[in-house]
PDB file of N, CA, C, O and CB in Angstrom:
ATOM      1  N   MET A   1     102.585  88.565  60.059  1.00  0.00           N
ATOM      2  CA  MET A   1     101.206  89.956  59.636  1.00  0.00           C
ATOM      3  C   MET A   1     102.076  90.167  61.236  1.00  0.00           C
ATOM      4  O   MET A   1     102.873  89.400  61.775  1.00  0.00           O
ATOM      5  CB  MET A   1      98.604  89.562  59.404  1.00  0.00           C
ATOM      6  N   ALA A   2     101.601  91.389  61.656  1.00  0.00           N
ATOM      7  CA  ALA A   2     101.752  92.442  61.959  1.00  0.00           C
ATOM      8  C   ALA A   2     101.499  91.750  63.594  1.00  0.00           C
ATOM      9  O   ALA A   2     101.338  90.530  63.541  1.00  0.00           O
ATOM     10  CB  ALA A   2     100.849  93.603  61.153  1.00  0.00           C
ATOM     11  N   LYS A   3     101.436  92.410  65.166  1.00  0.00           N
ATOM     12  CA  LYS A   3     100.696  92.174  66.345  1.00  0.00           C
ATOM     13  C   LYS A   3      99.519  92.525  66.373  1.00  0.00           C
ATOM     14  O   LYS A   3      99.211  93.670  66.043  1.00  0.00           O
ATOM     15  CB  LYS A   3     101.158  92.646  67.312  1.00  0.00           C
ATOM     16  N   LYS A   4      98.725  91.740  66.720  1.00  0.00           N
ATOM     17  CA  LYS A   4      97.578  93.074  67.409  1.00  0.00           C
ATOM     18  C   LYS A   4      98.192  94.012  68.900  1.00  0.00           C
ATOM     19  O   LYS A   4      99.110  93.650  69.636  1.00  0.00           O
ATOM     20  CB  LYS A   4      95.813  92.082  68.099  1.00  0.00           C
ATOM     21  N   PRO A   5      97.454  95.135  69.012  1.00  0.00           N
ATOM     22  CA  PRO A   5      98.521  95.855  69.678  1.00  0.00           C
ATOM     23  C   PRO A   5      97.940  95.209  71.233  1.00  0.00           C
ATOM     24  O   PRO A   5      97.053  96.045  71.399  1.00  0.00           O
ATOM     25  CB  PRO A   5      98.537  97.806  69.374  1.00  0.00           C
ATOM     26  N   GLY A   6      97.843  94.351  72.401  1.00  0.00           N
ATOM     27  CA  GLY A   6      97.886  94.209  73.927  1.00  0.00           C
ATOM     28  C   GLY A   6      97.535  93.069  72.981  1.00  0.00           C
ATOM     29  O   GLY A   6      96.396  93.099  72.514  1.00  0.00           O
ATOM     30  N   SER A   7      98.281  92.137  72.651  1.00  0.00           N
ATOM     31  CA  SER A   7      97.945  91.545  73.307  1.00  0.00           C
ATOM     32  C   SER A   7      98.743  90.396  73.806  1.00  0.00           C
ATOM     33  O   SER A   7      98.233  89.604  74.599  1.00  0.00           O
ATOM     34  CB  SER A   7      97.056  91.426  72.910  1.00  0.00           C
ATOM     35  N   LYS A   8      99.264  90.337  73.629  1.00  0.00           N
ATOM     36  CA  LYS A   8     100.429  90.639  75.012  1.00  0.00           C
ATOM     37  C   LYS A   8     100.464  90.812  76.264  1.00  0.00           C
ATOM     38  O   LYS A   8     100.349  92.027  76.430  1.00  0.00           O
ATOM     39  CB  LYS A   8     100.992  91.539  75.010  1.00  0.00           C
ATOM     40  N   ALA A   9     100.585  90.146  77.545  1.00  0.00           N
ATOM     41  CA  ALA A   9     100.106  90.599  78.411  1.00  0.00           C
ATOM     42  C   ALA A   9     101.321  91.544  79.190  1.00  0.00           C
ATOM     43  O   ALA A   9     101.276  90.965  80.275  1.00  0.00           O
ATOM     44  CB  ALA A   9      99.449  89.516  79.067  1.00  0.00           C
ATOM     45  N   GLU A  10     101.766  91.991  79.267  1.00  0.00           N
ATOM     46  CA  GLU A  10     102.267  93.023  79.691  1.00  0.00           C
ATOM     47  C   GLU A  10     102.380  93.084  81.615  1.00  0.00           C
ATOM     48  O   GLU A  10     101.495  93.364  82.423  1.00  0.00           O
ATOM     49  CB  GLU A  10     101.348  94.111  78.942  1.00  0.00           C
ATOM     50  N   PHE A  11     104.184  92.604  81.903  1.00  0.00           N
ATOM     51  CA  PHE A  11     104.208  92.276  82.965  1.00  0.00           C
ATOM     52  C   PHE A  11     105.480  94.242  83.613  1.00  0.00           C
ATOM     53  O   PHE A  11     106.030  95.203  83.076  1.00  0.00           O
ATOM     54  CB  PHE A  11     104.874  90.250  82.946  1.00  0.00           C
ATOM     55  N   ILE A  12     105.199  93.564  85.251  1.00  0.00           N
ATOM     56  CA  ILE A  12     106.097  94.919  85.759  1.00  0.00           C
ATOM     57  C   ILE A  12     106.692  93.905  86.432  1.00  0.00           C
ATOM     58  O   ILE A  12     106.259  93.011  87.159  1.00  0.00           O
ATOM     59  CB  ILE A  12     105.452  96.412  86.685  1.00  0.00           C
ATOM     60  N   LEU A  13     108.195  94.337  85.901  1.00  0.00           N
ATOM     61  CA  LEU A  13     109.309  92.832  87.301  1.00  0.00           C
ATOM     62  C   LEU A  13     109.960  93.665  88.907  1.00  0.00           C
ATOM     63  O   LEU A  13     110.811  94.549  89.006  1.00  0.00           O
ATOM     64  CB  LEU A  13     111.679  92.038  86.115  1.00  0.00           C
ATOM     65  N   PHE A  14     109.187  92.981  89.964  1.00  0.00           N
ATOM     66  CA  PHE A  14     110.005  93.314  90.672  1.00  0.00           C
ATOM     67  C   PHE A  14     111.536  92.523  91.458  1.00  0.00           C
ATOM     68  O   PHE A  14     111.866  91.340  91.540  1.00  0.00           O
ATOM     69  CB  PHE A  14     109.162  93.673  91.323  1.00  0.00           C
ATOM     70  N   ASP A  15     112.234  93.853  91.962  1.00  0.00           N
ATOM     71  CA  ASP A  15     113.376  93.395  93.206  1.00  0.00           C
ATOM     72  C   ASP A  15     112.622  93.036  93.847  1.00  0.00           C
ATOM     73  O   ASP A  15     111.661  93.773  94.068  1.00  0.00           O
ATOM     74  CB  ASP A  15     114.342  94.302  94.007  1.00  0.00           C
ATOM     75  N   VAL A  16     112.719  91.181  94.714  1.00  0.00           N
ATOM     76  CA  VAL A  16     112.241  90.825  96.221  1.00  0.00           C
ATOM     77  C   VAL A  16     113.442  90.628  97.391  1.00  0.00           C
ATOM     78  O   VAL A  16     114.594  90.216  97.249  1.00  0.00           O
ATOM     79  CB  VAL A  16     111.391  89.349  96.140  1.00  0.00           C
ATOM     80  N   THR A  17     113.012  90.902  98.121  1.00  0.00           N
ATOM     81  CA  THR A  17     114.259  90.947  99.585  1.00  0.00           C
ATOM     82  C   THR A  17     113.597  89.996 100.215  1.00  0.00           C
ATOM     83  O   THR A  17     112.684  89.408  99.634  1.00  0.00           O
ATOM     84  CB  THR A  17     114.497  92.509 100.749  1.00  0.00           C
ATOM     85  N   TYR A  18     113.834  89.790 101.082  1.00  0.00           N
ATOM     86  CA  TYR A  18     113.271  87.806 102.495  1.00  0.00           C
ATOM     87  C   TYR A  18     113.662  88.545 102.954  1.00  0.00           C
ATOM     88  O   TYR A  18     114.050  89.666 102.623  1.00  0.00           O
ATOM     89  CB  TYR A  18     113.880  85.808 102.839  1.00  0.00           C
ATOM     90  N   GLU A  19     113.593  87.734 104.260  1.00  0.00           N
ATOM     91  CA  GLU A  19     113.701  88.627 105.999  1.00  0.00           C
ATOM     92  C   GLU A  19     114.594  87.191 106.266  1.00  0.00           C
ATOM     93  O   GLU A  19     115.471  87.104 107.126  1.00  0.00           O
ATOM     94  CB  GLU A  19     111.685  89.023 107.398  1.00  0.00           C
ATOM     95  N   ASP A  20     114.365  86.570 105.751  1.00  0.00           N
ATOM     96  CA  ASP A  20     116.433  86.050 105.796  1.00  0.00           C
ATOM     97  C   ASP A  20     117.549  85.936 105.104  1.00  0.00           C
ATOM     98  O   ASP A  20     118.396  85.062 105.292  1.00  0.00           O
ATOM     99  CB  ASP A  20     116.792  84.952 105.994  1.00  0.00           C
ATOM    100  N   GLY A  21     117.632  87.460 103.665  1.00  0.00           N
ATOM    101  CA  GLY A  21     118.043  88.500 103.547  1.00  0.00           C
ATOM    102  C   GLY A  21     119.075  87.519 102.523  1.00  0.00           C
ATOM    103  O   GLY A  21     120.288  87.640 102.352  1.00  0.00           O
ATOM    104  N   SER A  22     117.854  86.229 101.749  1.00  0.00           N
ATOM    105  CA  SER A  22     118.061  86.369 100.199  1.00  0.00           C
ATOM    106  C   SER A  22     116.720  87.125  99.211  1.00  0.00           C
ATOM    107  O   SER A  22     115.533  87.441  99.129  1.00  0.00           O
ATOM    108  CB  SER A  22     118.303  84.710  99.653  1.00  0.00           C
ATOM    109  N   GLN A  23     117.978  87.083  98.637  1.00  0.00           N
ATOM    110  CA  GLN A  23     116.843  88.612  96.858  1.00  0.00           C
ATOM    111  C   GLN A  23     116.813  87.133  95.710  1.00  0.00           C
ATOM    112  O   GLN A  23     117.475  86.184  95.290  1.00  0.00           O
ATOM    113  CB  GLN A  23     118.769  91.007  95.463  1.00  0.00           C
ATOM    114  N   ARG A  24     115.296  87.942  95.628  1.00  0.00           N
ATOM    115  CA  ARG A  24     114.777  87.832  93.814  1.00  0.00           C
ATOM    116  C   ARG A  24     114.381  87.737  92.924  1.00  0.00           C
ATOM    117  O   ARG A  24     113.232  87.414  92.622  1.00  0.00           O
ATOM    118  CB  ARG A  24     114.740  87.673  93.262  1.00  0.00           C
ATOM    119  N   SER A  25     115.814  88.167  91.864  1.00  0.00           N
ATOM    120  CA  SER A  25     115.219  89.350  90.897  1.00  0.00           C
ATOM    121  C   SER A  25     113.821  88.513  90.103  1.00  0.00           C
ATOM    122  O   SER A  25     113.156  87.479  90.159  1.00  0.00           O
ATOM    123  CB  SER A  25     116.656  89.962  89.524  1.00  0.00           C
ATOM    124  N   ASN A  26     113.980  89.995  89.247  1.00  0.00           N
ATOM    125  CA  ASN A  26     112.545  89.782  88.190  1.00  0.00           C
ATOM    126  C   ASN A  26     111.404  88.893  87.988  1.00  0.00           C
ATOM    127  O   ASN A  26     110.827  88.202  87.148  1.00  0.00           O
ATOM    128  CB  ASN A  26     112.869  89.607  87.096  1.00  0.00           C
ATOM    129  N   ARG A  27     111.381  89.361  89.472  1.00  0.00           N
ATOM    130  CA  ARG A  27     109.926  89.030  89.783  1.00  0.00           C
ATOM    131  C   ARG A  27     108.408  89.060  89.134  1.00  0.00           C
ATOM    132  O   ARG A  27     107.517  89.535  89.838  1.00  0.00           O
ATOM    133  CB  ARG A  27     109.800  89.651  90.628  1.00  0.00           C
ATOM    134  N   ARG A  28     108.076  88.559  87.789  1.00  0.00           N
ATOM    135  CA  ARG A  28     106.767  88.711  86.900  1.00  0.00           C
ATOM    136  C   ARG A  28     105.222  89.445  87.494  1.00  0.00           C
ATOM    137  O   ARG A  28     104.356  88.571  87.435  1.00  0.00           O
ATOM    138  CB  ARG A  28     106.427  87.147  86.495  1.00  0.00           C
ATOM    139  N   VAL A  29     104.964  90.040  87.738  1.00  0.00           N
ATOM    140  CA  VAL A  29     103.338  90.264  88.230  1.00  0.00           C
ATOM    141  C   VAL A  29     102.197  91.693  86.950  1.00  0.00           C
ATOM    142  O   VAL A  29     102.739  92.676  86.445  1.00  0.00           O
ATOM    143  CB  VAL A  29     103.609  91.158  90.406  1.00  0.00           C
ATOM    144  N   PRO A  30     101.276  91.478  86.834  1.00  0.00           N
ATOM    145  CA  PRO A  30     100.661  91.615  85.440  1.00  0.00           C
ATOM    146  C   PRO A  30     100.181  93.147  85.946  1.00  0.00           C
ATOM    147  O   PRO A  30      99.387  93.611  86.765  1.00  0.00           O
ATOM    148  CB  PRO A  30      99.286  90.294  84.886  1.00  0.00           C
ATOM    149  N   ALA A  31     101.485  93.820  84.617  1.00  0.00           N
ATOM    150  CA  ALA A  31     100.791  94.920  85.407  1.00  0.00           C
ATOM    151  C   ALA A  31      98.640  95.704  85.128  1.00  0.00           C
ATOM    152  O   ALA A  31      97.858  96.634  85.328  1.00  0.00           O
ATOM    153  CB  ALA A  31     102.100  96.223  84.945  1.00  0.00           C
ATOM    154  N   GLN A  32      98.738  95.052  84.852  1.00  0.00           N
ATOM    155  CA  GLN A  32      96.307  95.241  85.314  1.00  0.00           C
ATOM    156  C   GLN A  32      96.857  95.463  86.797  1.00  0.00           C
ATOM    157  O   GLN A  32      97.884  96.126  86.651  1.00  0.00           O
ATOM    158  CB  GLN A  32      94.526  92.979  85.149  1.00  0.00           C
ATOM    159  N   LEU A  33      96.681  95.251  87.973  1.00  0.00           N
ATOM    160  CA  LEU A  33      96.873  94.715  88.608  1.00  0.00           C
ATOM    161  C   LEU A  33      97.492  95.539  89.553  1.00  0.00           C
ATOM    162  O   LEU A  33      97.261  95.241  90.724  1.00  0.00           O
ATOM    163  CB  LEU A  33      97.247  93.842  88.173  1.00  0.00           C
ATOM    164  N   LEU A  34      98.705  97.140  89.207  1.00  0.00           N
ATOM    165  CA  LEU A  34      98.909  97.636  89.088  1.00  0.00           C
ATOM    166  C   LEU A  34      98.497  99.159  88.909  1.00  0.00           C
ATOM    167  O   LEU A  34      97.776  99.391  87.939  1.00  0.00           O
ATOM    168  CB  LEU A  34      99.193  97.045  88.817  1.00  0.00           C
ATOM    169  N   GLY A  35      98.924 100.418  89.863  1.00  0.00           N
ATOM    170  CA  GLY A  35      98.148 101.559  89.608  1.00  0.00           C
ATOM    171  C   GLY A  35      96.930 102.219  89.933  1.00  0.00           C
ATOM    172  O   GLY A  35      96.428 103.308  89.655  1.00  0.00           O
ATOM    173  N   GLY A  36      96.511 100.917  90.817  1.00  0.00           N
ATOM    174  CA  GLY A  36      95.228 101.790  92.158  1.00  0.00           C
ATOM    175  C   GLY A  36      95.788 102.576  93.245  1.00  0.00           C
ATOM    176  O   GLY A  36      96.944 102.770  93.622  1.00  0.00           O
ATOM    177  N   LEU A  37      94.915 102.883  93.551  1.00  0.00           N
ATOM    178  CA  LEU A  37      94.785 103.121  95.192  1.00  0.00           C
ATOM    179  C   LEU A  37      96.661 102.136  96.133  1.00  0.00           C
ATOM    180  O   LEU A  37      97.406 102.381  97.081  1.00  0.00           O
ATOM    181  CB  LEU A  37      92.625 101.924  95.801  1.00  0.00           C
ATOM    182  N   ASP A  38      96.582 101.443  95.431  1.00  0.00           N
ATOM    183  CA  ASP A  38      97.450 100.216  96.770  1.00  0.00           C
ATOM    184  C   ASP A  38      98.753 100.231  96.157  1.00  0.00           C
ATOM    185  O   ASP A  38      99.785  99.832  96.697  1.00  0.00           O
ATOM    186  CB  ASP A  38      96.813  98.184  96.924  1.00  0.00           C
ATOM    187  N   GLY A  39      98.620 100.847  94.677  1.00  0.00           N
ATOM    188  CA  GLY A  39     100.206 100.879  93.843  1.00  0.00           C
ATOM    189  C   GLY A  39     100.342  99.432  94.241  1.00  0.00           C
ATOM    190  O   GLY A  39      99.588  98.462  94.155  1.00  0.00           O
ATOM    191  N   ASP A  40     102.175  99.710  94.938  1.00  0.00           N
ATOM    192  CA  ASP A  40     102.743  98.380  93.814  1.00  0.00           C
ATOM    193  C   ASP A  40     102.522  97.094  95.583  1.00  0.00           C
ATOM    194  O   ASP A  40     103.285  96.188  95.917  1.00  0.00           O
ATOM    195  CB  ASP A  40     105.399  98.761  92.817  1.00  0.00           C
ATOM    196  N   LEU A  41     101.440  97.487  96.184  1.00  0.00           N
ATOM    197  CA  LEU A  41     101.403  96.560  97.767  1.00  0.00           C
ATOM    198  C   LEU A  41     100.543  95.786  97.326  1.00  0.00           C
ATOM    199  O   LEU A  41     100.353  94.737  97.942  1.00  0.00           O
ATOM    200  CB  LEU A  41     100.894  97.255  99.353  1.00  0.00           C
ATOM    201  N   ALA A  42      99.553  96.162  95.788  1.00  0.00           N
ATOM    202  CA  ALA A  42      99.453  94.479  94.847  1.00  0.00           C
ATOM    203  C   ALA A  42      99.832  93.045  94.455  1.00  0.00           C
ATOM    204  O   ALA A  42      99.427  91.889  94.334  1.00  0.00           O
ATOM    205  CB  ALA A  42      99.592  94.529  94.068  1.00  0.00           C
ATOM    206  N   ALA A  43     101.470  94.352  94.268  1.00  0.00           N
ATOM    207  CA  ALA A  43     102.494  93.455  94.256  1.00  0.00           C
ATOM    208  C   ALA A  43     103.334  92.184  95.140  1.00  0.00           C
ATOM    209  O   ALA A  43     103.940  91.122  94.998  1.00  0.00           O
ATOM    210  CB  ALA A  43     103.092  94.167  94.089  1.00  0.00           C
ATOM    211  N   LYS A  44     102.928  93.042  96.005  1.00  0.00           N
ATOM    212  CA  LYS A  44     103.782  92.259  96.836  1.00  0.00           C
ATOM    213  C   LYS A  44     102.813  91.735  97.453  1.00  0.00           C
ATOM    214  O   LYS A  44     103.358  90.915  98.192  1.00  0.00           O
ATOM    215  CB  LYS A  44     104.819  92.875  97.678  1.00  0.00           C
ATOM    216  N   ALA A  45     100.883  91.647  97.751  1.00  0.00           N
ATOM    217  CA  ALA A  45      99.580  90.227  97.717  1.00  0.00           C
ATOM    218  C   ALA A  45     100.566  89.375  95.950  1.00  0.00           C
ATOM    219  O   ALA A  45     101.226  88.391  96.280  1.00  0.00           O
ATOM    220  CB  ALA A  45      96.861  91.242  97.190  1.00  0.00           C
ATOM    221  N   GLU A  46     100.613  89.564  95.024  1.00  0.00           N
ATOM    222  CA  GLU A  46     100.485  88.772  94.449  1.00  0.00           C
ATOM    223  C   GLU A  46     101.686  87.496  94.399  1.00  0.00           C
ATOM    224  O   GLU A  46     101.365  86.320  94.227  1.00  0.00           O
ATOM    225  CB  GLU A  46     100.168  89.417  93.500  1.00  0.00           C
ATOM    226  N   ILE A  47     103.048  87.935  94.573  1.00  0.00           N
ATOM    227  CA  ILE A  47     104.526  87.690  94.904  1.00  0.00           C
ATOM    228  C   ILE A  47     104.576  86.807  96.108  1.00  0.00           C
ATOM    229  O   ILE A  47     105.555  86.077  96.259  1.00  0.00           O
ATOM    230  CB  ILE A  47     105.340  89.054  95.194  1.00  0.00           C
ATOM    231  N   GLU A  48     103.499  86.813  97.067  1.00  0.00           N
ATOM    232  CA  GLU A  48     102.744  86.302  98.286  1.00  0.00           C
ATOM    233  C   GLU A  48     102.220  85.133  97.897  1.00  0.00           C
ATOM    234  O   GLU A  48     102.410  84.055  98.459  1.00  0.00           O
ATOM    235  CB  GLU A  48     101.652  87.186  98.832  1.00  0.00           C
ATOM    236  N   ALA A  49     101.336  85.390  96.615  1.00  0.00           N
ATOM    237  CA  ALA A  49     100.351  84.196  96.469  1.00  0.00           C
ATOM    238  C   ALA A  49     101.636  83.205  95.053  1.00  0.00           C
ATOM    239  O   ALA A  49     101.385  82.124  94.521  1.00  0.00           O
ATOM    240  CB  ALA A  49      98.196  84.975  95.689  1.00  0.00           C
ATOM    241  N   GLN A  50     102.892  84.068  94.831  1.00  0.00           N
ATOM    242  CA  GLN A  50     103.296  82.733  93.923  1.00  0.00           C
ATOM    243  C   GLN A  50     104.060  82.324  94.775  1.00  0.00           C
ATOM    244  O   GLN A  50     103.648  81.166  94.705  1.00  0.00           O
ATOM    245  CB  GLN A  50     103.991  82.800  92.448  1.00  0.00           C
ATOM    246  N   ASP A  51     105.142  82.249  95.841  1.00  0.00           N
ATOM    247  CA  ASP A  51     105.715  81.729  96.966  1.00  0.00           C
ATOM    248  C   ASP A  51     105.508  80.783  97.149  1.00  0.00           C
ATOM    249  O   ASP A  51     106.193  79.762  97.216  1.00  0.00           O
ATOM    250  CB  ASP A  51     105.588  82.142  97.885  1.00  0.00           C
ATOM    251  N   ARG A  52     103.322  81.246  97.386  1.00  0.00           N
ATOM    252  CA  ARG A  52     102.713  79.973  98.568  1.00  0.00           C
ATOM    253  C   ARG A  52     102.937  78.655  97.245  1.00  0.00           C
ATOM    254  O   ARG A  52     103.634  77.640  97.250  1.00  0.00           O
ATOM    255  CB  ARG A  52     100.357  80.277  99.319  1.00  0.00           C
ATOM    256  N   LYS A  53     102.187  79.119  96.403  1.00  0.00           N
ATOM    257  CA  LYS A  53     102.455  78.638  95.200  1.00  0.00           C
ATOM    258  C   LYS A  53     103.441  77.708  95.184  1.00  0.00           C
ATOM    259  O   LYS A  53     103.153  76.546  95.469  1.00  0.00           O
ATOM    260  CB  LYS A  53     102.723  79.556  94.393  1.00  0.00           C
ATOM    261  N   ILE A  54     104.749  78.064  94.852  1.00  0.00           N
ATOM    262  CA  ILE A  54     106.157  77.545  94.962  1.00  0.00           C
ATOM    263  C   ILE A  54     106.506  76.317  95.971  1.00  0.00           C
ATOM    264  O   ILE A  54     106.796  75.133  95.803  1.00  0.00           O
ATOM    265  CB  ILE A  54     106.994  78.719  95.380  1.00  0.00           C
ATOM    266  N   ALA A  55     106.342  77.160  97.094  1.00  0.00           N
ATOM    267  CA  ALA A  55     106.243  76.358  98.723  1.00  0.00           C
ATOM    268  C   ALA A  55     105.455  74.988  97.958  1.00  0.00           C
ATOM    269  O   ALA A  55     106.047  74.159  97.266  1.00  0.00           O
ATOM    270  CB  ALA A  55     104.953  77.434 100.350  1.00  0.00           C
ATOM    271  N   GLU A  56     104.251  74.984  98.215  1.00  0.00           N
ATOM    272  CA  GLU A  56     103.463  74.133  98.219  1.00  0.00           C
ATOM    273  C   GLU A  56     104.023  72.790  97.203  1.00  0.00           C
ATOM    274  O   GLU A  56     103.970  71.580  97.427  1.00  0.00           O
ATOM    275  CB  GLU A  56     102.206  74.840  97.875  1.00  0.00           C
ATOM    276  N   MET A  57     104.451  73.382  96.272  1.00  0.00           N
ATOM    277  CA  MET A  57     104.994  72.264  95.630  1.00  0.00           C
ATOM    278  C   MET A  57     106.096  72.175  95.323  1.00  0.00           C
ATOM    279  O   MET A  57     106.364  71.673  94.231  1.00  0.00           O
ATOM    280  CB  MET A  57     104.540  71.992  94.741  1.00  0.00           C
ATOM    281  N   SER A  58     107.188  72.666  96.245  1.00  0.00           N
ATOM    282  CA  SER A  58     108.035  72.240  96.812  1.00  0.00           C
ATOM    283  C   SER A  58     108.954  71.604  98.367  1.00  0.00           C
ATOM    284  O   SER A  58     110.066  71.352  98.829  1.00  0.00           O
ATOM    285  CB  SER A  58     108.194  72.804  96.380  1.00  0.00           C
ATOM    286  N   GLN A  59     107.287  71.614  98.687  1.00  0.00           N
ATOM    287  CA  GLN A  59     107.069  70.738 100.090  1.00  0.00           C
ATOM    288  C   GLN A  59     108.424  71.655 101.039  1.00  0.00           C
ATOM    289  O   GLN A  59     109.250  70.946 101.614  1.00  0.00           O
ATOM    290  CB  GLN A  59     107.446  68.516  99.798  1.00  0.00           C
ATOM    291  N   LEU A  60     108.579  73.341 101.151  1.00  0.00           N
ATOM    292  CA  LEU A  60     108.690  73.797 101.863  1.00  0.00           C
ATOM    293  C   LEU A  60     107.641  75.593 102.730  1.00  0.00           C
ATOM    294  O   LEU A  60     106.484  76.000 102.622  1.00  0.00           O
ATOM    295  CB  LEU A  60     109.835  73.576 101.405  1.00  0.00           C
ATOM    296  N   ALA A  61     109.005  76.164 103.566  1.00  0.00           N
ATOM    297  CA  ALA A  61     108.236  76.942 104.377  1.00  0.00           C
ATOM    298  C   ALA A  61     107.580  78.197 103.141  1.00  0.00           C
ATOM    299  O   ALA A  61     107.962  78.164 101.971  1.00  0.00           O
ATOM    300  CB  ALA A  61     109.306  77.570 105.771  1.00  0.00           C
ATOM    301  N   PRO A  62     107.021  78.774 103.422  1.00  0.00           N
ATOM    302  CA  PRO A  62     106.916  80.185 101.876  1.00  0.00           C
ATOM    303  C   PRO A  62     108.002  81.123 102.959  1.00  0.00           C
ATOM    304  O   PRO A  62     108.268  80.960 104.150  1.00  0.00           O
ATOM    305  CB  PRO A  62     104.534  81.391 101.361  1.00  0.00           C
ATOM    306  N   LEU A  63     108.405  82.012 102.088  1.00  0.00           N
ATOM    307  CA  LEU A  63     109.559  83.041 102.423  1.00  0.00           C
ATOM    308  C   LEU A  63     108.446  84.368 103.200  1.00  0.00           C
ATOM    309  O   LEU A  63     107.425  84.682 102.589  1.00  0.00           O
ATOM    310  CB  LEU A  63     110.610  83.647 100.635  1.00  0.00           C
ATOM    311  N   SER A  64     108.831  85.143 104.737  1.00  0.00           N
ATOM    312  CA  SER A  64     108.286  86.071 104.577  1.00  0.00           C
ATOM    313  C   SER A  64     109.193  87.496 103.617  1.00  0.00           C
ATOM    314  O   SER A  64     110.408  87.311 103.682  1.00  0.00           O
ATOM    315  CB  SER A  64     107.871  86.218 105.948  1.00  0.00           C
ATOM    316  N   ILE A  65     108.769  88.950 102.698  1.00  0.00           N
ATOM    317  CA  ILE A  65     109.209  89.294 101.610  1.00  0.00           C
ATOM    318  C   ILE A  65     109.205  90.769 102.819  1.00  0.00           C
ATOM    319  O   ILE A  65     108.322  91.430 103.366  1.00  0.00           O
ATOM    320  CB  ILE A  65     108.283  88.999  99.959  1.00  0.00           C
ATOM    321  N   LYS A  66     110.914  90.776 102.815  1.00  0.00           N
ATOM    322  CA  LYS A  66     110.986  92.504 103.744  1.00  0.00           C
ATOM    323  C   LYS A  66     111.222  93.604 102.520  1.00  0.00           C
ATOM    324  O   LYS A  66     110.996  94.761 102.872  1.00  0.00           O
ATOM    325  CB  LYS A  66     112.726  92.713 105.125  1.00  0.00           C
ATOM    326  N   SER A  67     111.505  93.486 101.584  1.00  0.00           N
ATOM    327  CA  SER A  67     111.237  95.107 100.584  1.00  0.00           C
ATOM    328  C   SER A  67     110.871  94.108  99.534  1.00  0.00           C
ATOM    329  O   SER A  67     111.244  92.937  99.480  1.00  0.00           O
ATOM    330  CB  SER A  67     112.856  96.519 100.082  1.00  0.00           C
ATOM    331  N   LEU A  68     109.905  94.893  98.519  1.00  0.00           N
ATOM    332  CA  LEU A  68     110.323  94.962  97.227  1.00  0.00           C
ATOM    333  C   LEU A  68     110.526  95.787  96.547  1.00  0.00           C
ATOM    334  O   LEU A  68     110.205  96.659  97.354  1.00  0.00           O
ATOM    335  CB  LEU A  68     109.857  94.541  96.667  1.00  0.00           C
ATOM    336  N   LYS A  69     110.808  96.342  95.675  1.00  0.00           N
ATOM    337  CA  LYS A  69     110.907  97.578  94.773  1.00  0.00           C
ATOM    338  C   LYS A  69     111.364  96.937  93.228  1.00  0.00           C
ATOM    339  O   LYS A  69     112.204  96.071  92.983  1.00  0.00           O
ATOM    340  CB  LYS A  69     112.166  98.778  95.463  1.00  0.00           C
ATOM    341  N   ARG A  70     110.294  97.866  92.104  1.00  0.00           N
ATOM    342  CA  ARG A  70     110.948  97.578  90.425  1.00  0.00           C
ATOM    343  C   ARG A  70     112.019  98.166  90.298  1.00  0.00           C
ATOM    344  O   ARG A  70     112.564  99.212  90.649  1.00  0.00           O
ATOM    345  CB  ARG A  70     110.143  98.097  89.136  1.00  0.00           C
ATOM    346  N   ALA A  71     112.420  96.312  89.100  1.00  0.00           N
ATOM    347  CA  ALA A  71     113.812  96.375  88.906  1.00  0.00           C
ATOM    348  C   ALA A  71     113.500  97.080  87.576  1.00  0.00           C
ATOM    349  O   ALA A  71     112.624  97.461  86.799  1.00  0.00           O
ATOM    350  CB  ALA A  71     114.739  94.915  88.932  1.00  0.00           C
ATOM    351  N   LYS A  72     114.973  96.985  87.874  1.00  0.00           N
ATOM    352  CA  LYS A  72     115.245  98.653  86.236  1.00  0.00           C
ATOM    353  C   LYS A  72     114.943  98.039  85.405  1.00  0.00           C
ATOM    354  O   LYS A  72     114.796  96.829  85.581  1.00  0.00           O
ATOM    355  CB  LYS A  72     116.956  99.512  85.559  1.00  0.00           C
ATOM    356  N   THR A  73     114.764  98.521  84.375  1.00  0.00           N
ATOM    357  CA  THR A  73     114.501  98.650  83.418  1.00  0.00           C
ATOM    358  C   THR A  73     116.314  98.630  82.413  1.00  0.00           C
ATOM    359  O   THR A  73     117.394  99.138  82.712  1.00  0.00           O
ATOM    360  CB  THR A  73     113.458  99.899  83.552  1.00  0.00           C
ATOM    361  N   LYS A  74     115.899  97.842  81.271  1.00  0.00           N
ATOM    362  CA  LYS A  74     116.668  98.511  80.021  1.00  0.00           C
ATOM    363  C   LYS A  74     116.972  99.799  79.222  1.00  0.00           C
ATOM    364  O   LYS A  74     117.706  99.755  78.235  1.00  0.00           O
ATOM    365  CB  LYS A  74     116.314  98.057  79.283  1.00  0.00           C
TER     366      LYS A  74
END
């Protein structure tokens, strides 16, 4: 049976560079958060929220984001 269109959440992938020089690739952000007047600033807020949750679970301080850019698609 064919899948219904829109049944799977779409994500945009971002490459993130942190203030300490470390990098993380393919961080997922829901596409529905993007595209407004804020553009990719909403992605930064979402990734920061994800980082805070990860830091809380690992009991480490969250890293500050230096820059982010959309990952290249295949």
